[in-house]
C-alpha positions, 0 to 999 in steps of 0.5 A: 303408951303402947297401942296395947294400952290404948282405949278408944270409945266407939261412937256411931250416928247410925245406932241408938245412943246408950241408954245409960252411963256406958259407951256403945263400944270400946276399941282396945288392942285388936278387939272391939267390945260392943255394949248390948244392943236392943231393937231400938230404931236409931232415928226415933230411939223407940223399939221397932214394932213387930215382936222379937224377930223384928227387934232381933233384926234391928239389934243386929243392924245396930251392931252392924252399923257400929262395927262398920263405923269402927272399920270392922264388920259382922264377919269379924265377930268372934263372940256374941251374947244374946239375952232374951226376956223370954226363952220361948223366943229362942227359935224366933231369935235364932232364925233371924240371927242365922240370917246375919251369921250364916257362914262360920258363925261366932261363938255364942251364949244365949240366956233368958233374963228377968227383964231387959232395959226399956222392957226390950225382948232381946239384947245382943252384945258382941266382941269383934276383932279389928279388921 
């Protein structure tokens, strides 16, 4: 099988476990596809307290950790999708997001959804190139 056909499941001890039947991420070809990350503390598996800003920060830290464990980083992210349980939280989420992607940010979609797993306030998924 050529490298382009290989599929590797990503794992991390520095991020929460998947809350369903899915992988934290998949490496295939030159890309990493990460499943959505909630604002869950990797040690307790509970939401961090403090609202959407704190949950956004934790979700992005979880993403950063998964990417690092896969040999990549936030500067390699090419696309993000942000899901908010309340679109009124957009400005608060965006301010924290900008701290992580302040230079040459990736392409992004942001949408409000009816509800998120475990009743989270924000979920973020990313696609990154392999460093």
